[in-house]
A tleap script that builds the chain and sets N, CA, C and O, in Angstrom:
source leaprc.protein.ff14SB
mol = sequence {
  NMET PRO GLN MET SER PRO LEU SER TRP THR
  LEU LEU PHE LEU TYR PHE ILE PHE LEU LEU
  ILE MET PHE CYS VAL ILE ASN TYR TYR VAL
  PHE MET TYR THR ASN PRO ILE TYR LYS LYS
  ASN THR GLN LYS LYS ASN SER LEU SER TRP
  LYS CTRP
}
set mol.1.N position { 0.849 -1.178 0.000 }
set mol.1.CA position { 0.000 0.000 0.000 }
set mol.1.C position { 0.899 1.247 0.000 }
set mol.1.O position { 1.644 1.459 0.957 }
set mol.2.N position { 0.844 2.052 -1.025 }
set mol.2.CA position { 1.750 3.208 -1.097 }
set mol.2.C position { 1.305 4.321 -0.150 }
set mol.2.O position { 0.117 4.561 0.066 }
set mol.3.N position { 2.298 4.972 0.389 }
set mol.3.CA position { 2.040 6.099 1.272 }
set mol.3.C position { 2.825 7.297 0.772 }
set mol.3.O position { 3.821 7.164 0.060 }
set mol.4.N position { 2.350 8.467 1.164 }
set mol.4.CA position { 3.050 9.667 0.748 }
set mol.4.C position { 4.314 9.827 1.573 }
set mol.4.O position { 4.347 9.495 2.758 }
set mol.5.N position { 5.315 10.323 0.952 }
set mol.5.CA position { 6.561 10.564 1.686 }
set mol.5.C position { 6.397 11.783 2.584 }
set mol.5.O position { 5.510 12.603 2.347 }
set mol.6.N position { 7.227 11.917 3.600 }
set mol.6.CA position { 7.116 13.089 4.488 }
set mol.6.C position { 7.277 14.418 3.752 }
set mol.6.O position { 6.671 15.418 4.135 }
set mol.7.N position { 8.077 14.430 2.718 }
set mol.7.CA position { 8.251 15.664 1.960 }
set mol.7.C position { 6.934 16.078 1.301 }
set mol.7.O position { 6.592 17.260 1.264 }
set mol.8.N position { 6.221 15.115 0.795 }
set mol.8.CA position { 4.928 15.429 0.165 }
set mol.8.C position { 3.932 15.957 1.194 }
set mol.8.O position { 3.171 16.879 0.902 }
set mol.9.N position { 3.932 15.385 2.387 }
set mol.9.CA position { 3.048 15.880 3.426 }
set mol.9.C position { 3.415 17.306 3.807 }
set mol.9.O position { 2.543 18.142 4.044 }
set mol.10.N position { 4.702 17.572 3.863 }
set mol.10.CA position { 5.146 18.920 4.207 }
set mol.10.C position { 4.750 19.917 3.127 }
set mol.10.O position { 4.300 21.024 3.424 }
set mol.11.N position { 4.918 19.521 1.890 }
set mol.11.CA position { 4.511 20.411 0.796 }
set mol.11.C position { 3.002 20.631 0.777 }
set mol.11.O position { 2.524 21.733 0.505 }
set mol.12.N position { 2.281 19.593 1.064 }
set mol.12.CA position { 0.822 19.721 1.116 }
set mol.12.C position { 0.404 20.659 2.250 }
set mol.12.O position { -0.478 21.500 2.079 }
set mol.13.N position { 1.040 20.505 3.394 }
set mol.13.CA position { 0.764 21.378 4.529 }
set mol.13.C position { 1.088 22.832 4.188 }
set mol.13.O position { 0.292 23.731 4.460 }
set mol.14.N position { 2.254 23.058 3.592 }
set mol.14.CA position { 2.635 24.413 3.214 }
set mol.14.C position { 1.694 24.994 2.164 }
set mol.14.O position { 1.387 26.186 2.188 }
set mol.15.N position { 1.245 24.162 1.261 }
set mol.15.CA position { 0.303 24.613 0.239 }
set mol.15.C position { -0.999 25.097 0.879 }
set mol.15.O position { -1.511 26.157 0.520 }
set mol.16.N position { -1.529 24.330 1.820 }
set mol.16.CA position { -2.788 24.723 2.460 }
set mol.16.C position { -2.603 25.934 3.370 }
set mol.16.O position { -3.502 26.769 3.472 }
set mol.17.N position { -1.468 26.041 4.023 }
set mol.17.CA position { -1.189 27.226 4.832 }
set mol.17.C position { -1.106 28.456 3.933 }
set mol.17.O position { -1.635 29.516 4.267 }
set mol.18.N position { -0.445 28.308 2.802 }
set mol.18.CA position { -0.358 29.411 1.852 }
set mol.18.C position { -1.748 29.820 1.363 }
set mol.18.O position { -2.045 31.010 1.259 }
set mol.19.N position { -2.596 28.838 1.066 }
set mol.19.CA position { -3.960 29.155 0.632 }
set mol.19.C position { -4.749 29.874 1.731 }
set mol.19.O position { -5.495 30.813 1.458 }
set mol.20.N position { -4.579 29.433 2.942 }
set mol.20.CA position { -5.277 30.078 4.054 }
set mol.20.C position { -4.821 31.528 4.221 }
set mol.20.O position { -5.642 32.428 4.398 }
set mol.21.N position { -3.525 31.742 4.163 }
set mol.21.CA position { -2.996 33.097 4.314 }
set mol.21.C position { -3.457 33.984 3.161 }
set mol.21.O position { -3.839 35.134 3.379 }
set mol.22.N position { -3.424 33.468 1.960 }
set mol.22.CA position { -3.870 34.258 0.812 }
set mol.22.C position { -5.361 34.585 0.908 }
set mol.22.O position { -5.785 35.692 0.576 }
set mol.23.N position { -6.135 33.630 1.357 }
set mol.23.CA position { -7.567 33.856 1.528 }
set mol.23.C position { -7.819 34.968 2.545 }
set mol.23.O position { -8.657 35.841 2.322 }
set mol.24.N position { -7.096 34.933 3.652 }
set mol.24.CA position { -7.260 35.965 4.691 }
set mol.24.C position { -6.810 37.334 4.184 }
set mol.24.O position { -7.471 38.341 4.442 }
set mol.25.N position { -5.711 37.373 3.477 }
set mol.25.CA position { -5.207 38.647 2.961 }
set mol.25.C position { -6.170 39.219 1.931 }
set mol.25.O position { -6.448 40.418 1.944 }
set mol.26.N position { -6.672 38.393 1.055 }
set mol.26.CA position { -7.607 38.874 0.028 }
set mol.26.C position { -8.887 39.390 0.687 }
set mol.26.O position { -9.405 40.437 0.297 }
set mol.27.N position { -9.395 38.668 1.673 }
set mol.27.CA position { -10.596 39.140 2.363 }
set mol.27.C position { -10.338 40.443 3.106 }
set mol.27.O position { -11.228 41.288 3.201 }
set mol.28.N position { -9.155 40.610 3.621 }
set mol.28.CA position { -8.835 41.838 4.347 }
set mol.28.C position { -8.784 43.034 3.408 }
set mol.28.O position { -9.303 44.100 3.737 }
set mol.29.N position { -8.175 42.873 2.262 }
set mol.29.CA position { -7.997 44.011 1.361 }
set mol.29.C position { -9.162 44.226 0.405 }
set mol.29.O position { -9.308 45.318 -0.144 }
set mol.30.N position { -9.978 43.230 0.197 }
set mol.30.CA position { -11.098 43.392 -0.725 }
set mol.30.C position { -12.277 44.071 -0.041 }
set mol.30.O position { -13.066 44.756 -0.691 }
set mol.31.N position { -12.396 43.883 1.257 }
set mol.31.CA position { -13.526 44.463 1.983 }
set mol.31.C position { -13.463 45.979 1.898 }
set mol.31.O position { -12.469 46.585 2.297 }
set mol.32.N position { -14.515 46.589 1.383 }
set mol.32.CA position { -14.539 48.033 1.199 }
set mol.32.C position { -15.353 48.663 2.330 }
set mol.32.O position { -16.521 48.340 2.546 }
set mol.33.N position { -14.696 49.561 3.028 }
set mol.33.CA position { -15.412 50.308 4.048 }
set mol.33.C position { -16.114 51.468 3.362 }
set mol.33.O position { -15.474 52.432 2.941 }
set mol.34.N position { -17.400 51.373 3.255 }
set mol.34.CA position { -18.150 52.463 2.636 }
set mol.34.C position { -18.556 53.447 3.726 }
set mol.34.O position { -18.913 53.057 4.838 }
set mol.35.N position { -18.494 54.706 3.389 }
set mol.35.CA position { -18.913 55.716 4.345 }
set mol.35.C position { -20.438 55.776 4.347 }
set mol.35.O position { -21.053 56.212 3.373 }
set mol.36.N position { -21.030 55.341 5.431 }
set mol.36.CA position { -22.489 55.375 5.462 }
set mol.36.C position { -22.983 56.818 5.508 }
set mol.36.O position { -22.438 57.655 6.227 }
set mol.37.N position { -23.993 57.080 4.753 }
set mol.37.CA position { -24.599 58.411 4.763 }
set mol.37.C position { -25.581 58.437 5.925 }
set mol.37.O position { -26.578 57.715 5.952 }
set mol.38.N position { -25.263 59.291 6.870 }
set mol.38.CA position { -26.121 59.360 8.037 }
set mol.38.C position { -27.349 60.197 7.711 }
set mol.38.O position { -27.272 61.410 7.514 }
set mol.39.N position { -28.449 59.530 7.663 }
set mol.39.CA position { -29.703 60.219 7.383 }
set mol.39.C position { -30.369 60.584 8.700 }
set mol.39.O position { -30.218 59.906 9.716 }
set mol.40.N position { -31.097 61.662 8.641 }
set mol.40.CA position { -31.825 62.049 9.836 }
set mol.40.C position { -32.912 61.029 10.098 }
set mol.40.O position { -33.546 60.503 9.184 }
set mol.41.N position { -33.098 60.779 11.339 }
set mol.41.CA position { -34.119 59.818 11.725 }
set mol.41.C position { -35.481 60.459 11.495 }
set mol.41.O position { -35.870 61.387 12.204 }
set mol.42.N position { -36.196 59.957 10.505 }
set mol.42.CA position { -37.471 60.565 10.130 }
set mol.42.C position { -38.651 59.919 10.840 }
set mol.42.O position { -39.804 60.239 10.550 }
set mol.43.N position { -38.369 59.020 11.760 }
set mol.43.CA position { -39.474 58.394 12.472 }
set mol.43.C position { -40.054 59.380 13.475 }
set mol.43.O position { -39.332 60.078 14.187 }
set mol.44.N position { -41.345 59.412 13.506 }
set mol.44.CA position { -42.004 60.310 14.447 }
set mol.44.C position { -42.119 59.610 15.790 }
set mol.44.O position { -42.497 58.442 15.879 }
set mol.45.N position { -41.788 60.344 16.810 }
set mol.45.CA position { -41.919 59.791 18.151 }
set mol.45.C position { -43.293 60.195 18.674 }
set mol.45.O position { -43.590 61.369 18.898 }
set mol.46.N position { -44.096 59.189 18.853 }
set mol.46.CA position { -45.433 59.445 19.383 }
set mol.46.C position { -45.355 59.393 20.905 }
set mol.46.O position { -45.360 58.328 21.522 }
set mol.47.N position { -45.284 60.562 21.468 }
set mol.47.CA position { -45.253 60.591 22.933 }
set mol.47.C position { -46.667 60.832 23.439 }
set mol.47.O position { -47.305 61.842 23.142 }
set mol.48.N position { -47.108 59.897 24.186 }
set mol.48.CA position { -48.461 60.002 24.736 }
set mol.48.C position { -48.382 60.661 26.106 }
set mol.48.O position { -47.670 60.197 26.996 }
set mol.49.N position { -49.102 61.716 26.251 }
set mol.49.CA position { -49.162 62.348 27.562 }
set mol.49.C position { -50.462 61.922 28.219 }
set mol.49.O position { -51.558 62.323 27.829 }
set mol.50.N position { -50.288 61.099 29.223 }
set mol.50.CA position { -51.472 60.572 29.886 }
set mol.50.C position { -52.028 61.617 30.845 }
set mol.50.O position { -51.300 62.226 31.629 }
set mol.51.N position { -53.327 61.801 30.756 }
set mol.51.CA position { -53.987 62.750 31.647 }
set mol.51.C position { -54.886 61.945 32.586 }
set mol.51.O position { -55.934 61.429 32.199 }
set mol.52.N position { -54.434 61.863 33.819 }
set mol.52.CA position { -55.199 61.065 34.772 }
set mol.52.C position { -56.205 61.926 35.471 }
set mol.52.O position { -56.953 61.438 36.318 }
savepdb mol mol.pdb
quit
């Protein structure tokens, strides 16, 4: 039954680590921080004044 040599396991490990790092870096730099436009809150506050 053939098995992978230790060098192949090491290369495979390094390959997946490289993919993980690249994935994290791409996600970090691709994410765009958009400046949200702060709109005035147009909801009316219905304050009930109870008259007892």
